[in-house]
C-alpha positions, 0 to 999 in steps of 0.5 A: 211356685213361689216365683209364679205367685210373686209374679201375680202379686207384683202384677196386681200392685204394678200392672204396667211392669213386664213380669217376663223380665222378673228375676231374683235380682229385680229391685222392688224400688228401682226396677219396679218403682215401688214406694212405701205405699206400694211395698205395703200393698205388696206385703198385704198381697203376699200375706193373702197369696201365701196364707200367713201374716207378717209378725214384724215389719220386713224390708225387702230390696229385691225379689230374691229377698222375698223368695228367701224369706218365704223359703225360710217360712217353709214355702216350697219353690 
């Protein structure tokens, strides 16, 4: 469930990325080419998709970082 929602989020922000290659090891910056603006858009889309607000800035490097963060927040895989 988390990965499926993240696929939608990441595709919204970067529609050119082939989500079939997405894994927890995928780097948001080097593999997806996300800059700081794109990362801010990802954070906003994550908030909308998962129905919460970030309480403080976070720095995700990989898709796995996002998954672990969301699991710590209580979202089920």
